[in-house]
gemmi code that builds the backbone of each chain (N, CA, C; Angstrom):
import gemmi

chains = {
    "A": [
        ("MET", (117.270, 64.098, 140.890), (116.417, 63.329, 139.975), (115.849, 62.119, 140.722)),
        ("SER", (114.543, 62.030, 140.754), (113.953, 60.946, 141.541), (113.999, 59.628, 140.767)),
        ("ILE", (113.967, 58.553, 141.544), (113.982, 57.210, 140.960), (112.758, 57.027, 140.047)),
        ("LEU", (111.657, 57.636, 140.460), (110.417, 57.503, 139.694), (110.581, 58.072, 138.278)),
        ("ILE", (111.261, 59.231, 138.186), (111.463, 59.862, 136.872), (112.368, 58.993, 136.001)),
        ("VAL", (113.421, 58.447, 136.630), (114.342, 57.581, 135.882), (113.583, 56.379, 135.316)),
        ("PHE", (112.748, 55.764, 136.138), (112.003, 54.591, 135.665), (110.926, 54.981, 134.647)),
        ("ALA", (110.373, 56.180, 134.793), (109.404, 56.653, 133.785), (110.112, 56.832, 132.443)),
        ("LYS", (111.330, 57.410, 132.473), (112.097, 57.591, 131.232), (112.405, 56.231, 130.595)),
        ("ALA", (112.790, 55.273, 131.440), (113.121, 53.931, 130.941), (111.892, 53.282, 130.307)),
        ("THR", (110.744, 53.406, 130.954), (109.519, 52.779, 130.434), (109.111, 53.410, 129.102)),
        ("VAL", (109.115, 54.747, 129.059), (108.726, 55.434, 127.823), (109.735, 55.134, 126.711)),
        ("GLY", (111.026, 55.082, 127.069), (112.068, 54.737, 126.096), (111.854, 53.339, 125.532)),
        ("GLY", (111.548, 52.387, 126.392), (111.295, 51.007, 125.951), (110.090, 50.919, 125.031)),
        ("LEU", (109.032, 51.653, 125.378), (107.816, 51.650, 124.547), (108.084, 52.279, 123.176)),
        ("ALA", (108.902, 53.348, 123.170), (109.236, 54.010, 121.899), (110.022, 53.059, 120.991)),
        ("VAL", (110.948, 52.289, 121.597), (111.721, 51.316, 120.811), (110.791, 50.268, 120.202)),
        ("VAL", (109.849, 49.788, 120.998), (108.893, 48.792, 120.486), (108.066, 49.404, 119.340)),
        ("GLY", (107.651, 50.666, 119.506), (106.866, 51.344, 118.467), (107.608, 51.423, 117.136)),
        ("PHE", (108.876, 51.851, 117.183), (109.642, 51.955, 115.930), (109.994, 50.574, 115.378)),
        ("SER", (110.189, 49.586, 116.274), (110.547, 48.244, 115.787), (109.362, 47.604, 115.050)),
        ("VAL", (108.141, 48.031, 115.372), (106.962, 47.559, 114.631), (107.093, 47.972, 113.161)),
        ("LEU", (107.520, 49.238, 112.945), (107.709, 49.721, 111.573), (108.829, 48.944, 110.878)),
        ("GLY", (109.895, 48.654, 111.633), (111.013, 47.896, 111.074), (110.627, 46.472, 110.716)),
        ("THR", (109.776, 45.881, 111.538), (109.347, 44.500, 111.280), (108.448, 44.437, 110.047)),
        ("ALA", (107.554, 45.412, 109.925), (106.597, 45.388, 108.814), (107.203, 45.910, 107.510)),
        ("GLY", (108.263, 46.700, 107.613), (108.825, 47.353, 106.427), (109.514, 46.393, 105.471)),
        ("HIS", (109.476, 46.709, 104.180), (110.224, 45.960, 103.170), (110.580, 46.892, 102.037)),
        ("PRO", (111.649, 46.668, 101.310), (112.628, 45.582, 101.484), (113.480, 45.774, 102.740)),
        ("LYS", (114.406, 44.851, 102.949), (115.124, 44.819, 104.229), (115.960, 46.063, 104.474)),
        ("ARG", (116.559, 46.603, 103.435), (117.386, 47.813, 103.646), (116.516, 48.978, 104.104)),
        ("PHE", (115.288, 49.047, 103.551), (114.356, 50.101, 103.966), (113.948, 49.879, 105.424)),
        ("ALA", (113.669, 48.631, 105.775), (113.291, 48.297, 107.158), (114.427, 48.661, 108.118)),
        ("GLY", (115.667, 48.531, 107.619), (116.836, 48.824, 108.452), (116.920, 50.281, 108.889)),
        ("LEU", (116.294, 51.167, 108.119), (116.296, 52.586, 108.514), (115.721, 52.736, 109.921)),
        ("PHE", (114.714, 51.912, 110.245), (114.035, 52.031, 111.544), (114.878, 51.468, 112.686)),
        ("ALA", (115.922, 50.706, 112.330), (116.842, 50.208, 113.359), (117.644, 51.373, 113.942)),
        ("ALA", (117.776, 52.448, 113.151), (118.498, 53.624, 113.640), (117.538, 54.799, 113.818)),
        ("ALA", (116.324, 54.500, 114.200), (115.339, 55.566, 114.446), (115.603, 56.203, 115.815)),
        ("PRO", (115.246, 57.481, 115.949), (115.508, 58.156, 117.233), (114.462, 57.820, 118.286)),
        ("SER", (114.284, 56.534, 118.568), (113.201, 56.108, 119.458), (113.454, 56.514, 120.915)),
        ("VAL", (114.575, 56.053, 121.462), (114.912, 56.399, 122.854), (115.115, 57.907, 122.969)),
        ("ALA", (115.740, 58.492, 121.944), (116.025, 59.927, 121.963), (114.747, 60.754, 122.026)),
        ("LEU", (113.787, 60.406, 121.185), (112.533, 61.162, 121.142), (111.831, 61.109, 122.499)),
        ("ALA", (111.754, 59.907, 123.061), (111.089, 59.736, 124.361), (111.838, 60.490, 125.456)),
        ("SER", (113.152, 60.338, 125.454), (113.967, 60.923, 126.515), (113.995, 62.454, 126.432)),
        ("LEU", (114.158, 62.976, 125.201), (114.187, 64.437, 125.039), (112.828, 65.048, 125.385)),
        ("ALA", (111.752, 64.387, 124.978), (110.412, 64.912, 125.277), (110.183, 64.974, 126.787)),
        ("MET", (110.609, 63.927, 127.483), (110.413, 63.915, 128.938), (111.297, 64.947, 129.625)),
        ("THR", (112.533, 65.106, 129.119), (113.444, 66.084, 129.722), (112.932, 67.511, 129.498)),
        ("VAL", (112.407, 67.770, 128.295), (111.802, 69.087, 128.023), (110.669, 69.356, 129.004)),
        ("ALA", (109.810, 68.354, 129.192), (108.653, 68.523, 130.074), (109.078, 68.751, 131.523)),
        ("LEU", (110.166, 68.088, 131.934), (110.564, 68.155, 133.344), (111.506, 69.313, 133.659)),
        ("LYS", (112.435, 69.601, 132.704), (113.483, 70.589, 133.002), (113.469, 71.814, 132.098)),
        ("GLY", (112.664, 71.764, 131.037), (112.624, 72.889, 130.104), (113.591, 72.706, 128.948)),
        ("PRO", (113.372, 73.474, 127.861), (114.172, 73.300, 126.638), (115.664, 73.602, 126.808)),
        ("ALA", (115.995, 74.647, 127.594), (117.419, 75.021, 127.720), (118.240, 73.880, 128.331)),
        ("ALA", (117.666, 73.195, 129.312), (118.382, 72.089, 129.959), (118.438, 70.839, 129.080)),
        ("THR", (117.601, 70.811, 128.041), (117.544, 69.626, 127.170), (118.555, 69.707, 126.025)),
        ("VAL", (118.941, 70.949, 125.665), (119.856, 71.140, 124.530), (121.153, 70.320, 124.676)),
        ("PRO", (121.807, 70.299, 125.848), (123.030, 69.489, 125.953), (122.817, 67.997, 125.668)),
        ("TYR", (121.632, 67.471, 125.996), (121.335, 66.066, 125.657), (121.385, 65.877, 124.141)),
        ("ALA", (120.767, 66.835, 123.416), (120.744, 66.735, 121.952), (122.154, 66.899, 121.375)),
        ("GLN", (122.961, 67.768, 122.019), (124.339, 67.943, 121.539), (125.139, 66.652, 121.745)),
        ("GLY", (124.934, 66.024, 122.893), (125.591, 64.735, 123.152), (125.139, 63.684, 122.156)),
        ("MET", (123.853, 63.715, 121.844), (123.307, 62.744, 120.893), (123.911, 62.915, 119.500)),
        ("LEU", (124.198, 64.173, 119.137), (124.820, 64.435, 117.830), (126.182, 63.736, 117.738)),
        ("ILE", (126.930, 63.794, 118.842), (128.216, 63.082, 118.888), (127.972, 61.575, 118.822)),
        ("GLY", (126.991, 61.105, 119.591), (126.681, 59.671, 119.604), (126.242, 59.152, 118.248)),
        ("SER", (125.595, 60.015, 117.454), (125.123, 59.535, 116.149), (126.286, 59.299, 115.181)),
        ("ALA", (127.396, 59.994, 115.375), (128.598, 59.683, 114.576), (129.076, 58.276, 114.942)),
        ("GLY", (129.004, 57.955, 116.225), (129.350, 56.606, 116.681), (128.401, 55.556, 116.119)),
        ("MET", (127.123, 55.928, 116.001), (126.124, 55.010, 115.448), (126.439, 54.672, 113.997)),
        ("LEU", (126.852, 55.693, 113.242), (127.219, 55.459, 111.839), (128.427, 54.523, 111.765)),
        ("ALA", (129.426, 54.788, 112.636), (130.621, 53.932, 112.667), (130.222, 52.504, 113.034)),
        ("TYR", (129.284, 52.380, 113.982), (128.802, 51.055, 114.400), (128.227, 50.300, 113.201)),
        ("CYS", (127.331, 50.953, 112.476), (126.658, 50.282, 111.354), (127.659, 49.888, 110.264)),
        ("LEU", (128.629, 50.764, 110.000), (129.605, 50.453, 108.948), (130.484, 49.271, 109.358)),
        ("LEU", (130.931, 49.264, 110.623), (131.753, 48.125, 111.069), (130.922, 46.841, 111.114)),
        ("SER", (129.648, 46.978, 111.511), (128.811, 45.775, 111.581), (128.613, 45.160, 110.193)),
        ("LEU", (128.582, 46.004, 109.157), (128.476, 45.472, 107.795), (129.675, 44.572, 107.487)),
        ("TYR", (130.839, 45.028, 107.905), (132.072, 44.266, 107.660), (132.068, 42.978, 108.490)),
        ("LEU", (131.687, 43.097, 109.760), (131.821, 41.962, 110.678), (130.700, 40.922, 110.545)),
        ("ILE", (129.477, 41.369, 110.250), (128.365, 40.401, 110.130), (128.659, 39.424, 108.997)),
        ("ASP", (129.255, 39.943, 107.928), (129.581, 39.108, 106.777), (130.671, 38.087, 107.104)),
        ("ARG", (131.455, 38.386, 108.122), (132.590, 37.513, 108.447), (132.382, 36.688, 109.711)),
        ("LEU", (131.644, 37.249, 110.697), (131.505, 36.562, 111.993), (130.060, 36.180, 112.317)),
        ("HIS", (129.128, 36.533, 111.468), (127.683, 36.373, 111.710), (127.155, 37.466, 112.634)),
        ("ALA", (125.816, 37.500, 112.750), (125.152, 38.676, 113.333), (125.468, 38.905, 114.812)),
        ("LEU", (125.415, 37.861, 115.625), (125.559, 38.075, 117.075), (126.950, 38.629, 117.417)),
        ("ALA", (127.989, 37.916, 116.988), (129.348, 38.362, 117.304), (129.666, 39.677, 116.596)),
        ("GLY", (129.273, 39.773, 115.323), (129.574, 40.976, 114.542), (128.917, 42.219, 115.113)),
        ("SER", (127.642, 42.079, 115.495), (126.926, 43.271, 115.971), (127.358, 43.673, 117.382)),
        ("ILE", (127.777, 42.698, 118.196), (128.244, 43.054, 119.551), (129.651, 43.658, 119.482)),
        ("LEU", (130.516, 43.042, 118.670), (131.879, 43.588, 118.528), (131.864, 45.011, 117.955)),
        ("SER", (130.865, 45.296, 117.141), (130.776, 46.628, 116.525), (130.498, 47.733, 117.542)),
        ("TRP", (130.045, 47.348, 118.725), (129.886, 48.353, 119.791), (131.214, 49.081, 120.053)),
        ("LEU", (132.326, 48.360, 119.786), (133.651, 48.980, 119.981), (133.801, 50.225, 119.104)),
        ("ALA", (133.239, 50.145, 117.890), (133.316, 51.300, 116.975), (132.533, 52.471, 117.555)),
        ("TRP", (131.341, 52.171, 118.115), (130.537, 53.247, 118.728), (131.317, 53.875, 119.883)),
        ("MET", (131.903, 53.027, 120.722), (132.636, 53.534, 121.891), (133.845, 54.371, 121.467)),
        ("ALA", (134.583, 53.880, 120.478), (135.799, 54.581, 120.047), (135.462, 55.941, 119.431)),
        ("VAL", (134.500, 55.946, 118.508), (134.168, 57.195, 117.810), (133.466, 58.176, 118.752)),
        ("THR", (132.474, 57.682, 119.500), (131.734, 58.562, 120.404), (132.640, 59.079, 121.527)),
        ("GLY", (133.379, 58.158, 122.138), (134.287, 58.545, 123.225), (135.346, 59.519, 122.742)),
        ("GLY", (135.921, 59.221, 121.571), (136.973, 60.085, 121.023), (136.466, 61.472, 120.717)),
        ("LEU", (135.305, 61.541, 120.050), (134.737, 62.860, 119.724), (134.335, 63.614, 120.977)),
        ("TYR", (133.774, 62.895, 121.953), (133.348, 63.562, 123.190), (134.562, 64.145, 123.928)),
        ("LEU", (135.641, 63.375, 123.988), (136.841, 63.871, 124.681), (137.498, 65.011, 123.907)),
        ("ALA", (137.425, 64.930, 122.561), (138.096, 65.943, 121.747), (137.311, 67.249, 121.680)),
        ("VAL", (136.009, 67.154, 121.441), (135.245, 68.398, 121.210), (133.991, 68.535, 122.055)),
        ("GLY", (133.584, 67.463, 122.722), (132.272, 67.461, 123.345), (132.194, 68.065, 124.737)),
        ("ARG", (133.264, 67.964, 125.500), (133.163, 68.351, 126.915), (133.132, 69.869, 127.118)),
    ],
    "B": [
        ("MET", (127.089, 36.112, 102.588), (126.262, 37.163, 102.022), (126.074, 36.896, 100.531)),
        ("HIS", (124.818, 36.782, 100.111), (124.534, 36.404, 98.729), (124.076, 37.620, 97.922)),
        ("GLY", (124.884, 37.971, 96.933), (124.614, 39.145, 96.106), (123.276, 39.076, 95.403)),
        ("GLU", (122.947, 37.856, 94.883), (121.691, 37.707, 94.128), (120.474, 37.956, 95.023)),
        ("GLN", (120.574, 37.446, 96.273), (119.464, 37.628, 97.219), (119.302, 39.112, 97.567)),
        ("LEU", (120.443, 39.800, 97.705), (120.416, 41.241, 97.999), (119.769, 42.013, 96.848)),
        ("LEU", (120.177, 41.651, 95.639), (119.665, 42.333, 94.448), (118.150, 42.136, 94.322)),
        ("GLU", (117.730, 40.885, 94.574), (116.303, 40.553, 94.534), (115.536, 41.373, 95.574)),
        ("ASP", (116.125, 41.460, 96.766), (115.520, 42.212, 97.867), (115.411, 43.700, 97.512)),
        ("ASP", (116.479, 44.209, 96.867), (116.500, 45.634, 96.503), (115.443, 45.992, 95.460)),
        ("HIS", (115.045, 45.012, 94.654), (114.047, 45.290, 93.620), (112.617, 45.217, 94.138)),
        ("GLU", (112.477, 44.748, 95.385), (111.142, 44.673, 95.992), (110.609, 46.093, 96.181)),
        ("PRO", (109.312, 46.325, 95.937), (108.777, 47.685, 96.164), (108.810, 48.053, 97.647)),
        ("VAL", (108.952, 49.346, 97.901), (109.010, 49.828, 99.284), (107.605, 49.896, 99.876)),
        ("GLY", (107.477, 49.431, 101.103), (106.165, 49.504, 101.761), (106.162, 48.803, 103.103)),
        ("PHE", (104.972, 48.565, 103.610), (104.816, 47.901, 104.911), (103.857, 46.728, 104.771)),
        ("ASP", (104.272, 45.577, 105.258), (103.418, 44.394, 105.259), (103.016, 44.127, 106.717)),
        ("TRP", (101.835, 44.629, 107.084), (101.429, 44.566, 108.494), (101.140, 43.146, 108.958)),
        ("SER", (100.945, 42.233, 107.997), (100.676, 40.849, 108.407), (101.904, 40.208, 109.061)),
        ("LYS", (103.106, 40.785, 108.777), (104.336, 40.251, 109.393), (104.301, 40.412, 110.917)),
        ("LEU", (103.549, 41.400, 111.385), (103.524, 41.680, 112.834), (102.956, 40.517, 113.630)),
        ("SER", (102.074, 39.762, 112.987), (101.469, 38.631, 113.711), (102.502, 37.546, 113.991)),
        ("LYS", (103.628, 37.563, 113.210), (104.676, 36.547, 113.425), (105.626, 36.926, 114.554)),
        ("ALA", (105.608, 38.213, 114.955), (106.516, 38.654, 116.038), (106.042, 38.072, 117.371)),
        ("SER", (106.937, 37.341, 118.034), (106.549, 36.702, 119.297), (106.603, 37.716, 120.438)),
        ("PRO", (105.839, 37.494, 121.513), (105.910, 38.388, 122.676), (107.325, 38.480, 123.232)),
        ("GLY", (108.088, 37.388, 123.110), (109.477, 37.378, 123.595), (110.340, 38.398, 122.858)),
        ("GLU", (110.170, 38.444, 121.513), (110.950, 39.398, 120.704), (110.602, 40.838, 121.092)),
        ("ILE", (109.307, 41.075, 121.290), (108.863, 42.426, 121.663), (109.415, 42.791, 123.043)),
        ("ALA", (109.392, 41.815, 123.941), (109.898, 42.048, 125.298), (111.395, 42.357, 125.286)),
        ("ILE", (112.153, 41.631, 124.439), (113.600, 41.871, 124.340), (113.858, 43.316, 123.911)),
        ("ARG", (113.120, 43.768, 122.899), (113.298, 45.139, 122.400), (112.934, 46.166, 123.469)),
        ("PHE", (111.851, 45.879, 124.192), (111.443, 46.798, 125.267), (112.539, 46.883, 126.334)),
        ("VAL", (113.066, 45.736, 126.731), (114.081, 45.705, 127.798), (115.345, 46.450, 127.360)),
        ("PHE", (115.802, 46.201, 126.123), (117.012, 46.892, 125.648), (116.777, 48.402, 125.558)),
        ("GLY", (115.607, 48.788, 125.050), (115.283, 50.223, 124.933), (115.197, 50.884, 126.297)),
        ("ALA", (114.520, 50.212, 127.224), (114.367, 50.767, 128.580), (115.728, 50.861, 129.270)),
        ("THR", (116.564, 49.844, 129.050), (117.885, 49.833, 129.707), (118.746, 50.996, 129.231)),
        ("ILE", (118.734, 51.263, 127.922), (119.594, 52.335, 127.419), (119.055, 53.704, 127.842)),
        ("ALA", (117.730, 53.834, 127.940), (117.148, 55.092, 128.440), (117.540, 55.288, 129.908)),
        ("LEU", (117.555, 54.189, 130.653), (117.959, 54.220, 132.066), (119.434, 54.621, 132.194)),
        ("ILE", (120.278, 54.006, 131.353), (121.718, 54.317, 131.390), (121.942, 55.794, 131.043)),
        ("ALA", (121.232, 56.285, 130.010), (121.381, 57.695, 129.611), (121.012, 58.623, 130.771)),
        ("ALA", (119.932, 58.299, 131.472), (119.482, 59.147, 132.588), (120.494, 59.118, 133.745)),
        ("VAL", (121.016, 57.937, 134.043), (121.971, 57.809, 135.162), (123.300, 58.501, 134.821)),
        ("VAL", (123.778, 58.296, 133.588), (125.036, 58.942, 133.166), (124.863, 60.470, 133.196)),
        ("ALA", (123.711, 60.951, 132.741), (123.454, 62.407, 132.759), (123.469, 62.940, 134.195)),
        ("HIS", (122.934, 62.168, 135.098), (122.884, 62.594, 136.501), (124.285, 62.727, 137.092)),
        ("PHE", (125.163, 61.770, 136.786), (126.496, 61.764, 137.406), (127.554, 62.524, 136.604)),
        ("PHE", (127.432, 62.529, 135.262), (128.504, 63.115, 134.436), (128.048, 64.293, 133.576)),
        ("GLY", (126.806, 64.681, 133.686), (126.327, 65.820, 132.916), (125.425, 65.399, 131.763)),
        ("ALA", (124.579, 66.347, 131.329), (123.563, 66.060, 130.312), (124.180, 65.653, 128.973)),
        ("LYS", (125.307, 66.301, 128.611), (125.896, 65.999, 127.303), (126.409, 64.552, 127.255)),
        ("ALA", (127.013, 64.126, 128.383), (127.499, 62.738, 128.458), (126.327, 61.758, 128.404)),
        ("GLY", (125.228, 62.097, 129.072), (124.040, 61.249, 129.017), (123.467, 61.192, 127.618)),
        ("GLY", (123.505, 62.332, 126.925), (122.967, 62.420, 125.565), (123.674, 61.496, 124.581)),
        ("LEU", (124.950, 61.194, 124.834), (125.688, 60.278, 123.949), (124.922, 58.970, 123.784)),
        ("PHE", (124.320, 58.501, 124.899), (123.670, 57.182, 124.894), (122.297, 57.195, 124.215)),
        ("LEU", (121.801, 58.394, 123.868), (120.537, 58.447, 123.120), (120.748, 57.951, 121.685)),
        ("ALA", (122.015, 57.843, 121.279), (122.315, 57.308, 119.946), (123.129, 56.015, 120.055)),
        ("PHE", (122.937, 55.290, 121.148), (123.657, 54.012, 121.299), (122.855, 52.893, 120.630)),
        ("PRO", (123.536, 52.061, 119.828), (122.814, 50.987, 119.123), (122.497, 49.812, 120.046)),
        ("ALA", (121.638, 50.033, 121.022), (121.365, 49.010, 122.037), (120.558, 47.838, 121.488)),
        ("VAL", (119.598, 48.153, 120.623), (118.652, 47.119, 120.191), (119.153, 46.368, 118.956)),
        ("LEU", (120.131, 46.962, 118.237), (120.553, 46.365, 116.962), (121.080, 44.938, 117.069)),
        ("PRO", (121.938, 44.609, 118.055), (122.399, 43.216, 118.115), (121.252, 42.209, 118.234)),
        ("ALA", (120.254, 42.543, 119.066), (119.104, 41.634, 119.209), (118.324, 41.550, 117.900)),
        ("THR", (118.093, 42.711, 117.277), (117.335, 42.749, 116.019), (118.052, 41.955, 114.924)),
        ("LEU", (119.361, 42.225, 114.771), (120.110, 41.575, 113.689), (120.217, 40.068, 113.909)),
        ("THR", (120.383, 39.670, 115.180), (120.475, 38.241, 115.475), (119.150, 37.535, 115.181)),
        ("LEU", (118.047, 38.187, 115.529), (116.728, 37.596, 115.246), (116.498, 37.472, 113.740)),
        ("ILE", (116.895, 38.526, 112.994), (116.716, 38.487, 111.534), (117.561, 37.368, 110.931)),
        ("GLU", (118.816, 37.251, 111.415), (119.689, 36.202, 110.868), (119.106, 34.813, 111.140)),
        ("ARG", (118.577, 34.638, 112.360), (118.032, 33.332, 112.729), (116.818, 32.981, 111.858)),
        ("GLU", (115.991, 33.978, 111.567), (114.741, 33.694, 110.852), (114.862, 33.799, 109.335)),
        ("GLU", (115.758, 34.713, 108.864), (115.775, 34.962, 107.419), (117.159, 34.831, 106.776)),
        ("GLY", (118.194, 34.600, 107.591), (119.537, 34.409, 107.046), (120.436, 35.630, 107.194)),
        ("THR", (121.744, 35.378, 107.004), (122.757, 36.424, 107.207), (122.605, 37.580, 106.223)),
        ("THR", (122.243, 37.257, 104.979), (122.126, 38.311, 103.959), (121.078, 39.354, 104.362)),
        ("LYS", (119.951, 38.886, 104.910), (118.887, 39.816, 105.318), (119.344, 40.666, 106.515)),
        ("ALA", (120.090, 40.031, 107.434), (120.605, 40.782, 108.585), (121.579, 41.856, 108.102)),
        ("TRP", (122.398, 41.490, 107.124), (123.375, 42.416, 106.545), (122.655, 43.590, 105.881)),
        ("ALA", (121.574, 43.271, 105.147), (120.801, 44.321, 104.464), (120.178, 45.275, 105.490)),
        ("ASP", (119.726, 44.722, 106.620), (119.121, 45.548, 107.663), (120.161, 46.520, 108.241)),
        ("ALA", (121.379, 46.000, 108.490), (122.453, 46.862, 109.012), (122.834, 47.922, 107.988)),
        ("SER", (122.757, 47.548, 106.703), (123.068, 48.483, 105.624), (122.087, 49.662, 105.628)),
        ("GLY", (120.811, 49.366, 105.842), (119.818, 50.434, 105.983), (120.043, 51.231, 107.250)),
        ("GLY", (120.500, 50.556, 108.297), (120.773, 51.224, 109.571), (121.823, 52.318, 109.439)),
        ("ALA", (122.806, 52.092, 108.557), (123.857, 53.106, 108.356), (123.246, 54.403, 107.816)),
        ("LEU", (122.256, 54.271, 106.928), (121.601, 55.465, 106.386), (120.703, 56.111, 107.444)),
        ("GLY", (120.069, 55.244, 108.252), (119.255, 55.753, 109.357), (120.104, 56.524, 110.357)),
        ("ALA", (121.368, 56.110, 110.508), (122.272, 56.780, 111.453), (122.581, 58.210, 111.000)),
        ("VAL", (122.669, 58.418, 109.678), (122.873, 59.786, 109.167), (121.633, 60.626, 109.490)),
        ("GLY", (120.468, 59.988, 109.348), (119.217, 60.661, 109.726), (119.185, 60.985, 111.216)),
        ("LEU", (119.770, 60.095, 112.005), (119.833, 60.314, 113.461), (120.633, 61.587, 113.780)),
        ("ALA", (121.718, 61.788, 113.014), (122.525, 63.007, 113.187), (121.692, 64.242, 112.818)),
        ("ALA", (120.864, 64.116, 111.762), (120.002, 65.237, 111.355), (118.986, 65.545, 112.457)),
        ("PHE", (118.467, 64.493, 113.101), (117.527, 64.667, 114.222), (118.211, 65.438, 115.348)),
        ("ALA", (119.415, 64.979, 115.722), (120.123, 65.595, 116.850), (120.530, 67.032, 116.536)),
        ("LEU", (120.963, 67.271, 115.293), (121.371, 68.626, 114.902), (120.171, 69.580, 114.948)),
        ("THR", (119.051, 69.144, 114.401), (117.828, 69.974, 114.421), (117.428, 70.287, 115.860)),
        ("ALA", (117.430, 69.255, 116.705), (117.023, 69.451, 118.096), (117.992, 70.375, 118.826)),
        ("SER", (119.291, 70.171, 118.629), (120.259, 70.971, 119.391), (120.266, 72.441, 118.946)),
        ("LEU", (119.937, 72.698, 117.682), (119.947, 74.089, 117.199), (118.651, 74.834, 117.515)),
        ("LEU", (117.519, 74.118, 117.508), (116.219, 74.816, 117.545), (115.379, 74.570, 118.795)),
        ("LEU", (115.843, 73.694, 119.669), (114.994, 73.255, 120.790), (114.494, 74.399, 121.672)),
        ("ARG", (115.292, 75.443, 121.800), (114.883, 76.566, 122.665), (113.694, 77.328, 122.096)),
        ("TRP", (113.501, 77.188, 120.765), (112.480, 77.964, 120.062), (111.066, 77.496, 120.438)),
        ("ASN", (110.758, 76.244, 120.160), (109.440, 75.686, 120.503), (109.619, 74.171, 120.595)),
        ("PRO", (109.837, 73.661, 121.811), (110.256, 72.265, 121.971), (109.345, 71.231, 121.307)),
        ("VAL", (108.045, 71.399, 121.437), (107.141, 70.383, 120.875), (107.236, 70.383, 119.350)),
        ("ALA", (107.159, 71.585, 118.763), (107.254, 71.690, 117.301), (108.613, 71.203, 116.809)),
        ("VAL", (109.670, 71.526, 117.572), (111.022, 71.164, 117.130), (111.245, 69.651, 117.211)),
        ("LEU", (110.669, 68.983, 118.199), (110.818, 67.523, 118.258), (110.125, 66.865, 117.064)),
        ("PHE", (108.970, 67.408, 116.662), (108.305, 66.905, 115.438), (109.168, 67.198, 114.208)),
        ("LEU", (109.732, 68.415, 114.179), (110.588, 68.818, 113.054), (111.835, 67.925, 112.980)),
        ("ALA", (112.408, 67.617, 114.145), (113.599, 66.767, 114.192), (113.266, 65.361, 113.700)),
        ("LEU", (112.092, 64.874, 114.074), (111.659, 63.547, 113.611), (111.468, 63.558, 112.095)),
        ("LEU", (110.921, 64.665, 111.606), (110.740, 64.821, 110.161), (112.106, 64.864, 109.461)),
        ("ALA", (113.085, 65.551, 110.087), (114.441, 65.621, 109.517), (115.033, 64.218, 109.428)),
        ("TRP", (114.848, 63.425, 110.498), (115.345, 62.037, 110.465), (114.710, 61.278, 109.300)),
        ("ALA", (113.372, 61.369, 109.191), (112.651, 60.612, 108.164), (113.085, 61.045, 106.758)),
        ("LEU", (113.208, 62.361, 106.555), (113.558, 62.866, 105.220), (114.980, 62.474, 104.831)),
        ("VAL", (115.918, 62.632, 105.778), (117.319, 62.310, 105.462), (117.488, 60.807, 105.257)),
        ("ALA", (116.926, 60.003, 106.186), (117.089, 58.549, 106.077), (116.423, 58.017, 104.805)),
        ("ALA", (115.161, 58.396, 104.583), (114.446, 57.901, 103.395), (115.051, 58.487, 102.116)),
        ("GLY", (115.452, 59.767, 102.177), (116.072, 60.396, 101.006), (117.348, 59.667, 100.602)),
        ("LEU", (118.191, 59.362, 101.579), (119.427, 58.625, 101.280), (119.114, 57.230, 100.752)),
        ("TYR", (118.095, 56.597, 101.356), (117.728, 55.242, 100.907), (117.372, 55.256, 99.415)),
        ("PHE", (116.504, 56.197, 99.031), (116.079, 56.229, 97.619), (117.219, 56.661, 96.702)),
        ("LEU", (118.087, 57.556, 97.204), (119.262, 57.950, 96.412), (120.163, 56.741, 96.154)),
        ("PHE", (120.447, 55.967, 97.220), (121.300, 54.776, 97.088), (120.632, 53.738, 96.191)),
        ("ARG", (119.315, 53.629, 96.317), (118.577, 52.615, 95.554), (118.585, 52.910, 94.056)),
        ("VAL", (118.286, 54.160, 93.675), (118.181, 54.466, 92.248), (119.541, 54.691, 91.584)),
        ("SER", (120.540, 55.076, 92.374), (121.837, 55.407, 91.764), (122.792, 54.213, 91.715)),
        ("GLY", (122.411, 53.107, 92.326), (123.292, 51.939, 92.326), (124.378, 52.008, 93.380)),
        ("LEU", (124.258, 52.960, 94.298), (125.275, 53.088, 95.355), (125.257, 51.889, 96.309)),
        ("PHE", (124.089, 51.253, 96.473), (124.028, 50.057, 97.323), (124.959, 48.972, 96.772)),
        ("LEU", (124.910, 48.818, 95.449), (125.734, 47.794, 94.804), (127.221, 48.088, 95.024)),
        ("LYS", (127.593, 49.371, 94.878), (128.993, 49.761, 95.072), (129.411, 49.511, 96.519)),
        ("GLN", (128.521, 49.855, 97.457), (128.805, 49.638, 98.872), (128.960, 48.140, 99.159)),
        ("ASP", (128.089, 47.327, 98.564), (128.155, 45.880, 98.782), (129.486, 45.327, 98.287)),
        ("LYS", (129.899, 45.787, 97.109), (131.152, 45.289, 96.535), (132.354, 45.722, 97.374)),
        ("LEU", (132.233, 46.909, 97.973), (133.341, 47.449, 98.773), (133.502, 46.697, 100.092)),
        ("VAL", (132.388, 46.369, 100.738), (132.451, 45.831, 102.103), (132.346, 44.321, 102.173)),
        ("ALA", (131.542, 43.723, 101.302), (131.234, 42.302, 101.471), (132.412, 41.410, 101.108)),
        ("LYS", (132.496, 40.307, 101.846), (133.549, 39.322, 101.598), (133.198, 38.476, 100.372)),
        ("ARG", (131.946, 37.973, 100.384), (131.468, 37.140, 99.279), (130.619, 37.995, 98.350)),
        ("ARG", (130.812, 37.843, 97.060), (130.078, 38.705, 96.121), (128.943, 37.930, 95.462)),
    ],
}
model = gemmi.Model(1)
for chain_id, residues in chains.items():
    chain = gemmi.Chain(chain_id)
    for i, (resn, *xyz) in enumerate(residues, 1):
        res = gemmi.Residue()
        res.name, res.seqid = resn, gemmi.SeqId(i, " ")
        for name, pos in zip(("N", "CA", "C"), xyz):
            atom = gemmi.Atom()
            atom.name, atom.element = name, gemmi.Element(name[0])
            atom.pos, atom.b_iso = gemmi.Position(*pos), 0.0
            res.add_atom(atom)
        chain.add_residue(res)
    model.add_chain(chain)
structure = gemmi.Structure()
structure.add_model(model)
structure.setup_entities()
């Protein structure tokens, strides 16, 4: 995998995040806007580029990994609800990464490999 | 977290106010771009060294949420940040629908399936949002999780 492809994926991923965050910024009420915080922005960009470069068969494992990661994302959001109310947004949302790591890592080790 | 503010927010009609975009500073946009690009970079590097499935895990990593939630709290208060995370939980279920659609159908027609997966995300996330909104499940969730009522 060339460095150029990696940086192309990063650039397209960053642009996709900005695109979905525009919808999140403009959306109301806040809970509706929050849906866009969990939009498949990086995933869409990354899967599209991988399909184009390696073909659909090689892209399927990325999507399977993402399915495991999305369970971690749900755990992240639920823990962040608990922690933001108690520790405020910065500490609560960063500490909640632990939930993503625990759930995603656990599922990947148990059924993903 | 203020229950009354949440309730007021929940009664607001659903839509998009594009004039809010003019308030977004270039710095905020740059932060989101950097976090998004970084996680895409990490996913690609992890896939290279540990396999595609391991790299795919990071396609659902909440990289941008801490920055987003912190910005919302700074500008609009903790309750609004909490409400945003609450919507994010429903979006995460939609994210699983996106990944499931892609992993099952991608071999069939990749371009069509990526559109279909995006549609699955939108339908599941928005469907759950409206279900929670009309059924009062948001209120039950708030009472279950929130410290202050």
